[in-house]
C-alpha positions as CSV (number, residue, x, y, z in Angstrom):
1,M,-6.9,4.2,75.5
2,R,-4.0,5.7,73.1
3,T,-5.8,7.6,70.3
4,H,-3.1,7.4,67.7
5,Q,-3.3,3.4,67.8
6,Q,-6.0,1.3,66.2
7,T,-8.4,-0.5,68.5
8,T,-10.3,-3.8,68.9
9,L,-12.4,-5.4,71.4
10,K,-11.1,-6.9,74.5
11,G,-13.3,-9.9,74.1
12,S,-15.9,-11.5,72.4
13,V,-19.8,-10.6,73.3
14,A,-23.1,-12.3,71.7
15,L,-26.2,-10.8,70.9
16,S,-29.3,-12.5,69.4
17,G,-32.9,-11.2,68.2
18,I,-34.7,-10.7,64.9
19,G,-34.3,-9.0,61.6
20,V,-36.6,-6.1,61.2
21,H,-37.2,-6.9,57.6
22,S,-37.2,-11.0,57.6
23,G,-38.5,-11.4,61.0
24,N,-36.1,-14.2,61.4
25,P,-34.3,-15.0,64.5
26,V,-30.6,-14.5,64.2
27,E,-27.5,-14.7,66.6
28,I,-24.2,-12.8,66.3
29,T,-21.1,-12.5,68.1
30,L,-18.7,-9.6,67.9
31,R,-14.9,-10.9,68.2
32,P,-11.7,-9.1,68.4
33,A,-9.6,-8.7,65.2
34,P,-5.9,-7.9,64.7
35,A,-4.5,-4.6,63.5
36,N,-5.3,-3.6,59.9
37,H,-8.2,-6.1,59.9
38,G,-11.0,-3.5,59.5
39,I,-14.6,-4.6,60.1
40,A,-15.8,-7.9,58.4
41,F,-18.7,-10.2,58.7
42,L,-18.4,-14.1,59.0
43,R,-21.6,-15.4,57.4
44,T,-22.3,-18.7,58.5
45,G,-25.6,-20.7,57.7
46,V,-25.1,-20.0,54.0
47,S,-27.3,-22.5,51.9
48,T,-24.3,-23.6,49.9
49,G,-22.8,-25.0,53.2
50,N,-19.8,-22.6,52.8
51,D,-19.0,-19.8,55.4
52,R,-18.0,-16.5,53.8
53,I,-16.2,-13.5,55.1
54,I,-17.4,-10.1,53.8
55,K,-15.7,-7.1,54.3
56,A,-17.5,-4.0,55.5
57,H,-16.7,-1.7,52.5
58,H,-18.9,0.1,50.2
59,A,-17.5,-1.9,47.1
60,C,-19.3,-4.8,48.8
61,V,-22.6,-3.1,49.1
62,S,-25.3,-5.0,47.0
63,A,-28.5,-3.2,48.1
64,T,-29.5,0.1,49.6
65,E,-33.3,-0.1,49.7
66,L,-34.5,0.5,53.2
67,C,-31.3,-0.8,54.6
68,T,-27.7,-1.4,53.7
69,V,-26.8,-4.9,52.4
70,I,-23.3,-6.3,51.7
71,G,-22.5,-9.5,49.9
72,D,-24.9,-11.4,47.7
73,V,-28.0,-13.9,48.3
74,E,-26.4,-16.8,46.2
75,T,-23.1,-16.9,48.3
76,G,-24.0,-15.1,51.4
77,A,-25.1,-11.8,52.2
78,V,-25.7,-9.6,55.5
79,A,-28.5,-7.0,55.6
80,T,-29.3,-4.0,57.7
81,I,-25.6,-3.7,59.0
82,E,-25.9,0.1,59.4
83,H,-26.8,0.1,63.2
84,L,-23.8,-2.0,64.3
85,M,-21.5,-0.3,61.9
86,S,-22.5,3.0,63.4
87,A,-21.9,1.9,66.9
88,F,-18.3,0.6,65.7
89,Y,-17.6,4.1,64.1
90,G,-19.3,5.9,67.0
91,L,-17.1,4.4,69.6
92,G,-13.8,4.3,67.5
93,V,-13.7,0.4,66.9
94,D,-11.1,0.1,64.0
95,N,-10.8,-3.9,63.9
96,A,-13.6,-6.6,64.6
97,L,-15.0,-9.8,63.1
98,V,-18.6,-10.1,63.4
99,E,-19.9,-13.7,63.2
100,I,-23.5,-14.0,62.1
101,D,-25.7,-17.3,61.4
102,G,-28.2,-15.6,59.0
103,P,-28.8,-12.9,56.2
104,E,-29.9,-10.0,58.5
105,M,-28.7,-8.3,61.4
106,P,-30.9,-8.3,64.5
107,I,-32.9,-5.1,64.9
108,L,-32.9,-5.3,68.9
109,D,-34.5,-1.8,69.9
110,G,-34.1,-0.2,66.6
111,S,-31.3,1.9,67.5
112,A,-27.5,1.4,68.0
113,R,-27.6,1.5,71.8
114,P,-27.8,-2.1,72.5
115,F,-24.7,-2.6,70.3
116,V,-22.9,0.3,72.4
117,E,-23.8,-1.6,75.6
118,A,-22.5,-5.0,74.3
119,I,-19.3,-3.2,73.3
120,D,-19.0,-1.8,76.5
121,T,-19.3,-5.2,78.4
122,V,-15.9,-6.1,76.9
123,G,-14.1,-2.7,76.4
124,L,-11.6,-1.7,73.9
125,A,-8.1,-2.7,73.3
126,A,-5.1,-1.2,71.6
127,C,-4.0,-3.1,68.5
128,G,-0.3,-1.8,68.6
129,A,-0.5,-0.4,65.3
130,P,-0.9,3.4,64.1
131,K,-4.5,4.5,63.5
132,R,-5.0,5.6,59.9
133,W,-7.7,7.9,58.3
134,I,-9.0,8.9,54.8
135,K,-8.5,12.4,54.6
136,V,-11.0,14.2,52.1
137,L,-8.7,16.5,50.0
138,R,-11.3,17.7,47.5
139,P,-15.2,18.3,47.8
140,V,-17.4,15.6,46.0
141,R,-21.2,15.7,45.8
142,I,-23.9,13.6,44.4
143,E,-27.5,14.6,43.8
144,I,-30.6,12.6,43.2
145,G,-33.8,14.9,42.5
146,R,-33.7,17.5,45.5
147,A,-31.7,15.2,47.6
148,F,-28.0,15.6,48.0
149,A,-24.9,14.3,49.9
150,E,-21.5,15.6,49.9
151,L,-17.9,15.3,51.5
152,R,-15.6,18.2,51.8
153,P,-12.1,19.0,53.5
154,I,-11.9,20.2,57.0
155,D,-8.8,20.6,59.1
156,R,-9.3,17.8,61.6
157,G,-12.1,15.3,62.7
158,F,-15.3,14.3,61.4
159,R,-18.2,16.7,61.3
160,L,-21.7,15.4,60.2
161,D,-24.6,17.7,59.1
162,V,-27.8,15.8,58.4
163,E,-31.0,17.3,57.4
164,I,-34.4,15.8,56.6
165,D,-37.6,17.2,55.1
166,F,-40.7,14.9,55.3
167,E,-44.3,15.8,54.1
168,S,-45.5,14.3,57.3
169,P,-46.4,16.9,59.6
170,V,-45.2,14.3,62.5
171,I,-41.6,14.5,61.1
172,G,-41.4,17.5,59.2
173,R,-37.9,19.2,58.7
174,S,-35.2,19.1,60.9
175,R,-31.3,19.2,61.0
176,K,-28.7,17.9,63.2
177,A,-25.1,18.7,63.1
178,M,-22.1,17.9,65.4
179,D,-18.6,16.5,65.3
180,L,-18.2,12.8,66.0
181,T,-16.7,11.8,69.1
182,P,-17.6,8.7,71.2
183,A,-18.8,11.0,74.1
184,A,-21.1,12.9,71.7
185,Y,-22.1,9.7,69.8
186,R,-23.3,8.0,73.1
187,R,-25.1,11.0,74.5
188,E,-26.8,12.3,71.0
189,I,-27.0,9.7,68.7
190,A,-26.7,5.9,69.9
191,G,-30.4,5.7,71.4
192,A,-32.4,7.2,68.3
193,R,-34.5,4.4,66.8
194,T,-35.5,3.7,63.1
195,F,-38.9,4.8,62.2
196,G,-41.5,4.2,59.6
197,M,-44.8,5.4,58.3
198,M,-48.0,3.4,59.4
199,R,-49.5,4.0,55.9
200,D,-46.6,2.2,54.3
201,V,-46.7,-1.0,56.3
202,E,-48.8,-2.9,53.8
203,R,-46.8,-2.0,50.9
204,Y,-43.8,-2.9,52.7
205,W,-45.1,-6.3,53.7
206,K,-46.0,-7.3,49.9
207,A,-42.2,-6.0,49.1
208,G,-41.0,-8.5,51.8
209,F,-39.7,-5.8,54.2
210,A,-40.7,-4.9,57.8
211,L,-41.8,-8.3,58.5
212,G,-40.2,-8.2,61.9
213,A,-41.0,-4.5,62.5
214,S,-43.1,-3.7,65.9
215,L,-43.5,-1.1,68.4
216,D,-40.6,-2.7,70.5
217,N,-38.3,-1.8,67.7
218,T,-39.6,0.9,65.6
219,V,-41.3,4.4,65.8
220,A,-44.5,4.1,64.1
221,V,-45.8,7.2,62.6
222,G,-49.3,7.9,62.2
223,E,-51.1,10.6,60.4
224,T,-51.1,13.1,63.3
225,A,-48.9,11.4,65.9
226,V,-46.3,8.9,66.9
227,V,-48.2,5.7,67.5
228,N,-45.8,4.3,70.2
229,P,-47.1,4.7,73.9
230,E,-43.8,6.0,75.2
231,G,-43.4,8.6,72.5
232,L,-39.9,9.6,71.4
233,R,-36.7,9.3,73.1
234,F,-35.7,12.9,71.7
235,P,-37.7,15.7,70.1
236,D,-35.8,15.2,67.1
237,E,-35.4,11.4,67.2
238,F,-36.1,11.1,63.4
239,V,-33.1,13.1,62.2
240,R,-30.8,11.7,65.0
241,H,-31.5,8.3,63.4
242,K,-30.8,9.4,60.1
243,F,-27.6,10.8,61.5
244,L,-27.0,7.4,63.0
245,D,-27.6,5.7,59.6
246,A,-25.1,8.1,58.0
247,V,-22.5,7.4,60.3
248,G,-22.9,3.6,59.8
249,D,-23.0,3.8,56.0
250,L,-19.9,6.2,56.0
251,A,-18.0,3.6,58.0
252,L,-18.1,1.6,54.9
253,A,-15.3,3.8,53.6
254,G,-13.1,1.3,55.3
255,L,-11.1,3.7,57.4
256,P,-12.4,6.8,59.6
257,I,-12.8,10.0,57.8
258,Q,-11.3,13.2,58.2
259,G,-13.8,15.7,56.7
260,G,-17.2,17.1,56.7
261,Y,-20.2,15.3,55.6
262,R,-23.7,17.1,54.6
263,S,-26.6,15.7,53.2
264,Y,-30.3,16.7,52.7
265,C,-33.1,14.3,52.4
266,G,-30.4,11.4,52.1
267,G,-30.5,7.8,52.8
268,H,-28.6,4.6,52.3
269,R,-28.3,5.0,48.8
270,M,-26.9,8.7,49.2
271,N,-24.5,7.7,52.0
272,V,-23.0,4.9,49.8
273,G,-23.0,6.9,46.8
274,V,-21.0,9.9,48.0
275,L,-18.4,7.3,49.0
276,S,-18.2,5.9,45.6
277,A,-17.7,9.6,44.5
278,L,-15.0,10.2,46.8
279,F,-13.1,6.8,45.9
280,S,-13.6,7.4,42.0
281,D,-10.7,9.8,41.8
282,R,-7.3,9.2,43.8
283,A,-6.9,13.2,43.8
284,N,-9.9,13.2,46.2
285,Y,-8.5,11.9,49.2
286,A,-5.2,10.8,51.0
287,I,-4.6,7.9,53.4
288,V,-2.8,9.4,56.6
289,E,-1.4,7.7,59.6
290,A,-1.2,8.9,63.1
291,Q,2.0,9.6,65.0
292,A,2.8,9.0,68.2
293,P,2.6,12.2,70.5
294,R,5.7,14.0,70.9
295,R,5.2,14.0,74.7
296,E,5.2,10.4,74.9
297,G,8.1,9.8,72.8
298,A,10.2,12.5,74.8
299,L,9.3,10.5,78.0
300,A,10.2,7.3,76.8
301,E,13.4,8.6,75.8
302,L,14.0,10.3,79.2
303,G,13.1,7.0,80.9
304,A,15.6,5.0,79.0
305,N,18.3,7.6,79.4
306,L,17.7,7.3,83.2
307,G,17.6,3.8,83.4
308,L,14.0,3.7,84.2
309,A,12.4,1.8,81.3
310,A,10.7,-0.8,83.5
311,F,8.7,2.2,84.9
312,A,7.8,3.8,81.4
313,G,4.1,2.9,81.6
314,D,3.6,4.8,84.9
315,L,5.4,8.0,83.7
């Protein structure tokens, strides 16, 4: 794959499951999309009878309580998009159309791994257009109580530094920092599952949340231990999942980010909020476009001069 070009899926792939909050069955199909399309959701099954396309963009976010929601209930919304968006960003997928027949994404096993595996079954294809990034030029920061989230300039790539600090002795305080690459994402982040406190379950149910949560898709945290019989996938699975969520929410920038992200006691609200802060002033960022590597250009020119254009792809 040429890293200076935008990517999409090579083919379509379908998944099905239940929504972790609604408990309702849902089917989705991930489809290829052309260059500069970005990620968008085609919401079908809307009560008005009109299908709706919703861009995966921070400006389209309508709720951030316990999950990230884009669109609105009246004309069509999609909830709990963060795990799929995280998989797209983590693997470097720039363009895709997600067809979904209900108001909430399937939770599957509670991590991004099933989405990664689905994408791997079809693979990625270059779109033939240069990749673009949002380059952070000036630091931006938001605070809510003791929590904060910030974006700052760095020379290259995207580095996340996520810290959690829970009163629960089972979760406690931990921190995960790393540069985001497809290899690191697969190895370190994709398999980390969502989690919740057993003591909060009844309150969530009364508020209409967690109706589809189970030990098959959620790490249940008791007073002194994890309830799931298999235990944790990583010793620090809790902070890794918060890292996963942050990647998915920050994907709502609309383009990959060149910059550093740091959060303490953050969540969906903070992740989306720092994007709003970034885009509130045009001086905070620039959109940059990848240039084809010089070596590739030089080889192509050499091939043309030697009359070997038909073999350029093998040079």
